[in-house]
N, C-alpha and C positions, 0 to 999 in steps of 0.2 A: 385623365380619368381618375376619379377618387374612389378608393376602396373604403367601404363603411366599416366602422368599428365592429359591428356585429359579424361581418364577414371575416374579420381578422381574428376573432376570439378563438375559433377552433385551431387556427394556425399557431397562435400564441400558446394555447394549451398543449399542443403537440410538441412544440419546441421546449416548453418548460419541462415536460415529462422526459424528453430526451436528455436535457442538461442534467436534471436530477438523477437520472439513471447512470450518468457518467461520473458522478461525484463519489468519492470514497465514503462508504458507510462505516467501515472498520478496517483495521490493519492487524495482521498477525505477524509477529516477529519471533525469531529464535536465534540464540547466540550461545556460544561457549567461549573458547579462546578468541574466536572471530564470529562475525555474523554469518549464519548458514541458512537463514530463512527470512523471507519478506514476501508476504501475500497481501495484496490490497483487494478488498471486496468492494465492488461498486454498488451503487444504489439499485441497480437492476439484478443484483445477485451474482453477476459474473465476477471472476477473479483473475488477477494478473500478478506476475511476480515469479519468484523461484524459491523453492525449498530443496535443500540438498541432503542426501543421506551421507553417512560417514565416508562412503566410498566415492562421493562426488556425483552420484547419479541423481537425476531430477526426480522429484516426487510429484504425485498427483495433487494439485492444489484443492481439489474438491474432497479429499480424504481428511476430514476433520480429526479422526483418530490418529492418523499418521502424523499430522501437524502437531498434535498434542504430544505424541510419542517423542518427537524431536524437540520438545520443549517450547512449542509455539504458545505465545501469550497474545490474546486479542486485546486491542485498544479501540474503543468506540470513537467515531468522529462525532462532533457536535453538528446539529442541524445547519445545513448551508455551508459547512467548511469545504474548502477546496485545497488541494495540494498545490503550493505555489513555488516551492524550491526544494531541491535535494542537495545536501552537502555530505561529504565524507572522505574517508581515506581507504585505500586499497589494502589488501592482505597479502603479505609475502608468502603465506602458506596455502593460498588457494581459497576456495569457498567464495562467498559473495563479496565480502569486504571486511575490513577491520572495524569500521564504524560508519554509520549513516545517520543523518539528521533530517527528518522530514519536517518541512516548514509549512504550516497551514495558514489559510487566509485569516483566521481569527487571531493570529499572532503566536499561537501555541507552536512549540517545537517538540517533536517526538524523537528523543535521542535513542539510538540503538547502538550500543558500544560493546564490542567484544572485551573479554577479560585480560587479554595479553597484548598490551600496547607495544611490546618489543617486536611483534610481527606485523605491525601496521606500516604501510609504505607512505 
């Protein structure tokens, strides 16, 4: 049985919307001595990641004012970019990590590096 191109168009459109919704649209990062916040906002508006208060408790990723209070800075993704690799080093003092580098499909790298390399593992 052959499926016509016309019959496949709605399926292709739905799959394209699903993939686009899962791509990062922007990334919010926060750091001090180490990285204490990383929030990835997807094309569908949902967010994943973690932002930590000074006491280590997790913050609500939908609270833009709270992310800004913790020093969050947003970085826009270019159209069609995907996250293809993550590299970094841990933190001996807790929080998320000492440094993390997000590698994007365009070849760009977003480096998020804490200020105190002596506590990186």
